[in-house]
ZAMARGU-4260 file (C-alpha; in steps of 0.2 Angstrom, whole numbers, plus 5000, padded with zeros to 4 digits):
<rodrens>
0) 4947/5044/4930 | 4961/5053/4934 | 4962/5047/4951 | 4975/5039/4959 | 4977/5030/4977
5) 4993/5026/4983 | 4991/5013/4995 | 4999/4998/5003 | 5013/4993/5000 | 5018/5006/4985
10) 5008/4999/4975 | 4995/5008/4963 | 4976/5010/4960 | 4964/5019/4949 | 4946/5019/4954
15) 4931/5011/4945 | 4920/5026/4945 | 4905/5012/4937 | 4910/5000/4949 | 4899/5011/4962
20) 4888/5016/4957 | 4882/4998/4953 | 4885/4994/4970 | 4877/5008/4976 | 4862/5003/4959
25) 4862/4985/4969 | 4858/4993/4988 | 4841/5002/4976 | 4854/5015/4984 | 4850/5036/4975
30) 4866/5045/4979 | 4857/5054/4994 | 4854/5036/5003 | 4873/5034/5001 | 4881/5049/5006
35) 4866/5050/5022 | 4877/5032/5024 | 4893/5035/5021 | 4896/5054/5026 | 4903/5059/5007
40) 4895/5074/5000 | 4880/5069/4989 | 4892/5083/4976 | 4908/5072/4979 | 4898/5054/4976
45) 4888/5061/4962 | 4907/5067/4953 | 4915/5050/4959 | 4905/5042/4949 | 4901/5055/4932
50) 4919/5053/4932 | 4925/5071/4932 | 4932/5071/4953 | 4951/5075/4951 | 4957/5070/4967
55) 4952/5058/4978 | 4956/5056/4995 | 4960/5037/5005 | 4947/5042/5019 | 4932/5047/5005
60) 4935/5031/4998 | 4935/5018/5010 | 4921/5029/5019 | 4909/5025/5003 | 4915/5005/5004
65) 4911/5002/5021 | 4893/5011/5018 | 4890/4997/5001 | 4898/4983/5010 | 4910/4981/5003
70) 4931/4979/5002 | 4940/4996/4997 | 4951/4984/4987 | 4932/4983/4978 | 4932/5002/4968
75) 4950/4998/4963 | 4960/4993/4949 | 4979/4990/4951 | 4988/5002/4939 | 5008/5001/4934
80) 5019/5019/4940
</rodrens>
C-alpha cells in the first residue's frame, strides 16, 4: 500500500492492510459490521484491505483501530522517508 501517515515526532508510517483484515476476522466481523462500528464507509474499508486506497486519513485509521480495540500503531510499520 502506498499510503503514508505523518504522525508523532516527524516519523512516517505505512499502513499494513493485512493487519486490519486479521483484526476484523479475529472479532468475527464483516466489513459491514466494522463500517457500522467505526463510522468508516464499507467502500473505504474494502479499498484499504485490498491495498487499493492510496490516500488514507489519519482519522480514518484511528476510527478503525478504536472500533477494533487496537492502538493505531498496531496497524502501522515505520518506514524511511
